[in-house]
C-alpha positions in Angstrom: -22.0 28.2 -19.4 -20.7 26.7 -22.5 -22.5 25.2 -25.5 -19.3 23.6 -27.0 -20.1 19.8 -27.2 -18.2 17.6 -24.9 -16.7 14.2 -25.9 -17.8 11.3 -24.1 -15.4 10.1 -21.3 -13.9 13.7 -21.0 -14.6 15.8 -17.7 -16.2 19.3 -17.9 -16.9 21.7 -15.2 -19.7 24.2 -14.5 -19.2 27.0 -12.0 -21.7 29.3 -10.2 -21.2 32.4 -7.8 -23.0 32.3 -4.5 -24.9 35.5 -3.6 -24.5 34.9 0.0 -21.5 34.7 2.3 -20.9 31.8 4.7 -18.9 31.5 7.7 -17.7 28.0 6.6 -19.0 27.1 3.0 -17.4 23.7 3.1 -19.6 22.8 6.1 -22.6 25.3 6.1 -24.0 24.4 2.6 -24.5 21.6 0.2 -25.0 21.9 -3.6 -26.0 19.2 -6.0 -26.3 19.3 -9.9 -29.4 16.9 -11.2 -28.2 16.1 -14.8 -30.7 14.7 -17.2 -29.4 12.8 -20.3 -30.5 10.5 -23.3 -33.3 8.0 -22.4 -34.0 10.3 -19.1 -31.2 8.8 -17.4 -30.2 10.9 -14.3 -27.3 11.5 -12.1 -27.1 13.5 -8.8 -23.8 15.1 -9.0 -22.3 16.6 -5.9 -20.8 20.2 -6.3 -17.8 21.5 -4.5 -16.8 24.8 -2.9 -14.1 26.2 -5.1 -13.0 29.0 -3.0 -14.4 32.7 -2.5 -17.9 32.7 -3.6 -17.4 30.0 -6.5 -19.1 26.5 -6.5 -18.6 24.0 -9.2 -19.5 20.6 -10.4 -18.1 18.3 -12.6 -19.6 15.8 -15.2 -18.8 13.3 -17.9 -21.3 12.3 -20.5 -21.4 8.4 -21.0 -23.0 8.5 -24.3 -23.8 11.0 -27.1 -26.8 13.2 -27.0 -28.4 16.2 -25.4 -28.0 16.9 -21.6 -29.8 19.4 -19.1 -29.1 20.2 -15.5 -30.6 22.0 -12.6 -28.8 22.7 -9.4 -30.2 22.1 -5.9 -28.7 24.0 -3.0 -29.4 23.2 0.8 -30.0 27.0 1.1 -33.1 27.6 -1.0 -32.7 31.2 -0.6 -29.2 31.6 -2.6 -30.3 32.3 -6.0 -26.6 32.1 -7.3 -26.6 28.3 -6.1 -30.2 27.1 -6.1 -32.2 26.2 -9.2 -29.7 27.3 -11.8 -30.0 25.5 -15.2 -28.2 24.7 -18.3 -27.9 22.5 -21.5 -25.1 20.8 -23.2 -24.4 18.4 -25.8 -22.1 15.4 -25.8 -20.6 13.7 -28.8 -18.4 10.6 -29.3 -14.9 10.6 -28.3 -12.5 10.1 -31.4 -9.1 10.0 -29.8 -6.8 7.2 -28.5 -7.1 7.3 -24.6 -8.6 4.0 -23.7 -10.2 5.3 -20.4 -12.3 7.7 -22.8 -12.7 5.5 -25.7 -13.9 2.5 -24.0 -15.9 4.1 -21.3 -16.0 3.8 -17.4 -14.5 1.1 -15.6 -16.4 -1.4 -13.7 -16.3 -5.0 -12.4 -17.0 -7.4 -15.1 -20.2 -10.0 -14.8 -17.9 -13.0 -14.0 -16.9 -11.0 -10.7 -13.3 -11.7 -11.6 -11.9 -8.9 -13.5 -12.4 -5.6 -14.4 -13.6 -4.1 -17.8 -14.7 -0.8 -19.7 -18.3 0.1 -20.4 -18.1 -1.2 -23.7 -16.9 -4.8 -22.4 -13.2 -4.2 -23.2 -11.2 -6.1 -20.5 -9.2 -3.8 -18.2 -5.7 -5.2 -17.0 -4.9 -3.6 -13.6 -1.0 -3.0 -13.5 -0.7 -0.3 -10.8 2.2 1.6 -9.5 2.4 3.3 -6.0 2.7 7.0 -5.6 1.3 7.3 -2.2 2.7 10.9 -1.7 2.4 12.0 -5.4 0.2 15.1 -4.6 2.8 16.5 -2.2 5.4 19.3 -3.5 8.1 16.6 -3.7 6.7 15.6 -7.1 6.9 18.9 -8.8 4.5 20.3 -11.4 4.7 19.9 -14.4 8.0 18.5 -15.8 8.6 16.0 -13.0 5.1 14.3 -12.9 4.9 14.4 -16.6 8.2 12.5 -17.0 7.0 9.7 -14.5 3.7 9.5 -16.2 5.2 9.0 -19.5 7.4 6.3 -18.4 4.7 4.3 -16.7 2.7 4.5 -19.9 5.4 3.5 -21.9 6.0 0.4 -19.8 2.3 -0.5 -20.0 1.0 0.5 -16.4 -2.7 1.3 -16.2 -3.4 2.4 -12.6 -1.7 4.9 -10.2 -2.3 4.5 -6.4 -2.3 8.0 -4.9 -3.3 9.5 -1.6 -5.6 12.5 -1.4 -3.5 14.5 1.0 -3.7 12.6 4.2 -0.8 10.5 4.2 0.8 7.4 5.9 4.2 7.5 7.6 3.9 10.7 8.9 2.0 13.0 11.5 -0.8 15.3 10.3 0.6 18.7 9.2 4.1 17.2 8.9 5.8 19.7 6.2 6.6 16.6 4.1 2.7 16.3 3.3 2.3 19.7 2.0 1.9 20.9 -1.7 2.4 24.2 -3.4 -0.6 25.5 -1.6 -0.1 24.1 2.0 -2.4 21.3 3.5 -5.8 20.3 2.3 -7.3 21.2 5.6 -6.8 23.2 8.7 -5.6 21.6 11.9 -9.0 20.3 12.9 -10.2 19.1 9.5 -13.0 21.7 9.9 -12.2 23.9 6.9 -11.0 22.7 3.4 -8.2 24.4 1.5 -9.6 24.5 -2.1 -6.3 25.8 -3.4 -4.7 22.5 -2.3 -7.0 20.7 -4.4 -6.6 23.2 -7.2 -2.9 21.8 -7.4 -4.0 18.3 -7.0 -6.4 18.8 -9.7 -3.9 19.3 -12.4 -1.8 16.0 -11.5 -5.0 13.9 -11.2 -6.1 15.3 -14.8 -2.7 14.7 -16.3 -2.7 11.1 -15.0 -6.2 10.4 -16.5 -5.5 12.1 -19.6 -2.5 10.0 -20.1 -4.5 6.8 -20.0 -3.6 5.9 -16.3 -6.5 5.4 -14.0 -6.2 7.0 -10.6 -6.8 4.9 -7.6 -7.6 7.5 -5.2 -6.9 6.8 -1.5 -9.1 9.0 0.5 -6.6 9.0 3.7 -4.7 6.5 5.8 -7.0 4.5 8.2 -5.9 6.2 11.5 -7.3 9.6 10.2 -10.9 8.4 11.1 -9.7 8.7 14.8 -8.4 12.2 14.2 -11.3 13.7 12.2 -14.2 11.5 13.2 -17.1 10.1 11.4 -18.8 13.4 10.2 -15.8 15.1 9.0 -14.5 11.9 7.2 -18.0 11.7 5.3 -17.4 15.5 4.6 -14.0 14.7 3.2 -15.2 12.2 1.0 -18.0 14.1 -0.4 -15.5 16.7 -1.4 -13.4 14.0 -3.1 -16.5 12.5 -5.0 -17.3 16.1 -6.1 -13.8 16.8 -7.4 -12.7 13.6 -9.0 -15.8 11.3 -9.3 -16.3 12.2 -13.0 -12.8 10.9 -13.8 -12.3 7.2 -14.5 -11.1 6.4 -11.0 -11.2 3.7 -8.5 -11.9 4.5 -5.0 -9.9 3.2 -2.1 -11.8 4.3 1.3 -8.7 4.3 3.3 -5.0 2.8 3.3 -4.4 0.1 6.0 -7.9 1.0 7.0 -8.1 -0.7 10.4 -4.4 0.0 11.5 -4.0 2.2 14.5 -1.5 5.2 14.7 2.0 3.7 14.8 2.9 4.5 18.3 0.0 2.4 19.6 1.7 -0.9 18.4 5.4 0.1 17.9 7.8 1.3 20.4 7.6 2.3 24.0 4.3 3.8 24.0 2.6 0.7 22.5 -0.7 0.1 24.1 -2.2 -3.4 22.9 -5.6 -2.7 24.3 -6.0 0.7 23.0 -4.7 -0.4 19.6 -7.5 -2.9 19.6 -10.1 -0.4 20.4 -9.0 1.9 17.6 -9.1 -1.1 15.1 -12.7 -1.8 16.2 -13.7 1.8 15.8 -12.0 2.3 12.6 -13.6 -0.9 11.0 -17.1 0.3 12.0 -16.2 3.8 10.8 -14.8 2.9 7.4 -17.9 0.7 7.0 -20.2 3.4 7.4 -17.9 6.0 5.1 -18.0 3.0 2.5 -21.8 2.9 2.5 -22.0 6.7 2.3 -19.7 7.0 -0.6 -21.5 4.3 -2.6 -24.8 6.4 -2.1 -23.4 9.6 -3.3 -21.2 8.8 -6.4 -23.4 9.2 -9.4 -20.8 7.5 -11.4 -20.5 4.4 -9.6 -16.7 4.1 -9.7 -15.4 0.9 -8.4 -14.9 0.9 -4.4 -12.5 -0.8 -2.1 -10.5 -0.6 1.0 -6.7 -1.2 1.5 -5.6 -3.7 4.3 -4.0 -7.3 4.4 -7.5 -8.1 2.9 -9.5 -5.0 2.2 -12.8 -6.6 2.4 -11.9 -7.9 6.0 -11.6 -4.0 6.9 -15.2 -3.4 6.9 -18.0 -5.0 8.8 -20.0 -6.1 5.5 -17.9 -7.0 2.5 -20.7 -6.7 0.1 -20.0 -2.9 0.4 -16.8 -3.3 -1.6 -16.6 -4.1 -5.3 -13.0 -5.4 -5.2 -10.5 -6.6 -2.8 -7.1 -5.0 -2.1 -4.5 -7.0 -0.4 -1.3 -6.2 1.3 1.4 -8.5 2.2 4.9 -8.1 3.6 8.1 -6.2 2.4 10.6 -9.2 3.0 12.0 -10.0 -0.4 11.8 -13.6 -1.3 10.5 -14.4 2.2 7.2 -12.6 1.7 6.2 -14.6 -1.5 5.0 -17.6 0.4 2.8 -15.4 2.5 1.5 -13.4 -0.6 0.6 -16.7 -2.4 -1.3 -18.2 0.4 -3.1 -14.8 0.7 -4.0 -14.5 -3.0 -5.3 -18.1 -3.0 -7.5 -17.6 -0.1 -8.9 -14.3 -1.0 -9.5 -15.3 -4.7 -11.6 -18.2 -3.5 -13.5 -16.3 -1.1 -17.3 -15.8 -1.5 -19.0 -13.6 -2.5 -16.6 -13.5 -5.5 -15.0 -10.3 -6.4 -11.9 -9.1 -8.4 -8.7 -9.2 -6.1 -5.7 -6.9 -6.7 -2.6 -7.2 -5.0 -1.9 -3.7 -4.1 1.1 -3.5 -2.0 3.9 -6.2 -1.7 7.7 -5.8 -2.1 8.7 -2.4 -3.0 11.7 -2.6 -5.2 14.8 -1.7 -3.2 13.2 -1.5 0.1 15.7 -2.6 3.0 18.3 -2.7 0.3 16.7 -5.6 -1.4 13.5 -7.0 -3.3 15.2 -6.2 -6.7 14.0 -7.1 -10.0 14.2 -10.7 -9.5 11.9 -10.6 -6.8 9.5 -8.2 -8.6 9.5 -10.8 -11.6 8.7 -13.7 -9.2 6.3 -11.9 -7.1 4.3 -10.8 -10.1 4.2 -14.2 -11.8 3.4 -16.3 -8.7 0.5 -13.9 -7.8 -1.0 -13.1 -11.2 -1.1 -16.8 -12.1 -3.1 -17.6 -9.1 -6.3 -15.7 -9.8 -5.6 -12.0 -9.5 -7.5 -9.2 -11.4 -4.4 -6.9 -11.1 -1.2 -6.4 -9.6 0.4 -3.2 -8.2 4.3 -2.5 -8.2 6.0 -0.2 -6.3 9.6 1.3 -6.0 11.1 2.4 -2.7 11.9 6.1 -3.5 8.8 6.8 -5.6 6.0 5.9 -3.1 7.4 8.4 -0.7 8.9 10.7 -3.3 12.3 11.0 -2.2 14.2 13.9 -3.6 18.3 13.7 -4.1 18.6 17.0 -2.3 16.3 16.0 0.6 15.4 12.3 1.1 12.1 11.7 3.0 13.7 11.1 6.4 12.6 8.9 9.3 9.1 7.4 9.5 7.3 7.6 12.9 9.2 4.6 14.2 12.1 6.8 13.8 14.0 5.1 10.9 14.0 5.7 7.2 12.8 3.1 4.7 15.7 4.3 2.4 17.2 7.5 0.7 17.1 6.6 -3.0 15.6 9.3 -5.0 12.6 9.0 -7.0 14.5 10.1 -10.1 16.5 7.0 -9.8 14.0 4.9 -8.4 11.5 5.0 -11.3 14.3 3.8 -13.4 14.8 0.6 -11.7 14.3 -2.5 -13.8 11.5 -4.3 -12.0 9.0 -1.7 -13.4 10.0 -2.9 -16.9 9.8 -6.4 -15.9 6.2 -6.2 -14.7 5.5 -4.3 -17.7 6.8 -7.0 -20.0 4.7 -9.6 -17.8 1.4 -7.8 -18.7 2.2 -7.6 -22.4 3.0 -11.3 -22.6 -0.3 -12.0 -21.0 -2.4 -9.8 -23.2 -1.5 -11.8 -26.1 -4.1 -14.3 -24.7 -7.6 -14.0 -23.3 -6.0 -13.5 -19.8 -9.3 -12.2 -18.3 -10.6 -15.9 -18.8 -7.5 -17.5 -17.1 -7.8 -19.4 -14.0 -5.3 -21.3 -11.8 -4.7 -24.8 -12.4 -1.9 -26.1 -10.2 -2.8 -29.6 -10.9 -1.6 -29.2 -14.5 2.0 -28.7 -13.3 2.9 -32.4 -12.8 3.9 -31.7 -9.3 1.9 -33.5 -6.3 -0.4 -31.2 -4.4 1.6 -31.9 -1.3 4.6 -30.8 -2.7 3.6 -27.4 -4.4 5.3 -24.5 -3.2 5.9 -21.0 -4.6 9.2 -21.9 -6.4 7.7 -24.7 -8.2 5.7 -24.4 -11.3 2.8 -22.0 -11.2 0.1 -22.5 -13.8 -3.0 -20.9 -15.1 -4.7 -20.8 -18.4 -8.0 -21.8 -20.3 -8.7 -25.6 -20.5 -8.2 -26.8 -24.0 -6.9 -23.5 -25.4 -3.8 -22.1 -23.5 -1.5 -22.9 -20.7 0.9 -20.5 -19.1 3.7 -21.9 -16.8 6.1 -19.9 -14.5 9.2 -21.6 -13.3 11.1 -19.8 -10.7 13.9 -22.3 -11.0 14.0 -23.9 -14.5 15.8 -27.1 -12.9 12.0 -27.9 -12.0 11.7 -28.7 -15.8 14.8 -30.9 -15.8 14.1 -33.7 -13.4 12.8 -36.9 -15.1 10.5 -38.3 -15.5 7.4 -36.5 -13.9 8.6 -33.3 -12.5 8.2 -31.9 -16.0 5.0 -34.0 -17.0 2.2 -31.6 -17.8 -1.2 -32.7 -17.6 -4.7 -31.0 -18.5 -4.0 -31.1 -22.2 -6.4 -32.1 -24.9 -5.6 -36.0 -25.5 -3.6 -36.2 -28.6 -4.1 -32.5 -28.9 -1.7 -30.4 -31.0 -0.2 -27.2 -29.4 2.4 -24.6 -30.4 4.8 -24.5 -27.4 7.7 -21.9 -26.5 9.8 -21.0 -23.7 9.9 -17.3 -22.9 12.6 -15.5 -20.9 10.4 -13.2 -18.6 13.3 -10.6 -18.2 13.9 -9.9 -21.7 11.0 -11.4 -23.6 13.1 -13.5 -25.7 11.3 -16.5 -27.1 12.7 -20.0 -27.7 10.5 -21.8 -29.9 9.6 -25.6 -29.6 7.2 -25.7 -32.6 4.3 -27.9 -32.8 4.0 -30.6 -29.9 1.3 -33.3 -29.3 -0.2 -34.5 -26.0 -0.4 -38.1 -25.3 -3.6 -40.1 -25.2 -4.1 -39.0 -21.4 -3.5 -35.5 -22.2 -0.1 -35.4 -21.0 3.4 -34.0 -22.2 6.9 -34.2 -21.0 8.8 -31.0 -21.3 12.2 -30.7 -22.5 14.9 -29.2 -20.7 14.7 -25.5 -20.3 17.1 -23.3 -22.4 17.7 -21.0 -19.5 18.9 -22.0 -15.9 16.9 -19.5 -13.8 13.2 -18.4 -14.1 11.4 -19.0 -17.3 7.9 -19.1 -18.7 6.5 -22.0 -20.8 3.4 -21.3 -22.9 1.3 -23.9 -24.9 -1.4 -22.7 -27.2 -3.8 -25.1 -28.8 -3.5 -25.5 -32.6 -7.2 -25.3 -33.9 -7.9 -28.1 -36.4 
């Protein structure tokens, strides 16, 4: 036990030694720590088997003060694990990591965006490292370089899978890390050493200021492990990582059956539908279970075309994770329709587009597509947006690309060392920085301000969001839309005869073209001048206070 004070937001671990030997500690015994803090607040914190005779729990103090704990073991006769007590102090965090400085992440009261415990808005800009816990992203130099690049570019979230990966069979050698696999063949025995390796990466990500979005597994694993083992898997994840500032994603593509049930010569539509129904029911139960055992109440979601549709009761999820197609520009209309539909769905919850065009996938979806997809989606009501690069999500290595997927072909051979430098990651990072100059969390879509009739509105015509009477942001995929007189560029929704500062911004470079002070007419309208760029551009109008 340690008496050294721990800063708020920072995770600490306490360990205990069992006085009994169990045939399978992972399944045979459960241990919790009951922590009591200032104001008699209590947390029931799941502990985890750490290998050998060792058990541990992790905790993070939300506010300064004195804390105590007492352990409870399902085997009351094990004096090494049951009724152990301790005390510690928590002091205020004084460093710069926003995840620790501003407190845990949660859904804001407007049910439209995320914030920290102190009310500071949190902008989700994610990156996709699905297979980042495999040996193909090496400790420590490689993951440190990738993490530093994403921090520099303004990313805030890393989507990463906890060992049970998509796009491969269970026990495929590509899914191992330095300690092998997280479980035995039948998921009955855990491998704590696999998680020890994963711990280092998760801690590095969080300590760098990036919130891990931990995906428990891909959806079809429910059919391999069954409901009981899926719950046990998630208890282990909550025990290992719940104290960190994480988002939980119960499963990726939660209701998608294994690939050969709907692809190729073995496809069986009826059996695929049965799997979808079983998976939906199962992940509903696991979601309910995780909500009941996570003492830190980390935000919970499920990944799918619409994640909330992948469970039978969407009140169980805190936010919605979307997935649309990987078809370059052709995917944007579908993505826009999905975003608009899901952002309007009741009950309201933050919506994150968590998988769209990976940059470079199928040899396309380059930085121009990344820019267009980001702005079109984010100005239509999203709480967050996740980028991805083909080569990074599967962690291709230059000496050994990932290779074929279960359908028999590869998604591409670009190495992650090249892929993380693709320009699209900087483009979306710039987009976030531009939006953060304003109260972006108060933005709402206003397509009616664009001057384009509703019947003619398409993704490649102006997309508009803002705060009435304060700020308006327009994205033009094709600036010629701002050139056609007299009404294509006639904006509405301004304060009648109100004064605004107006500027064009190149969304690729950030270069500004200032228009200076402009004044709306008596109807709150203004005719835009010609854009200085032939191509995509932003127009921002900010009200000048009198």
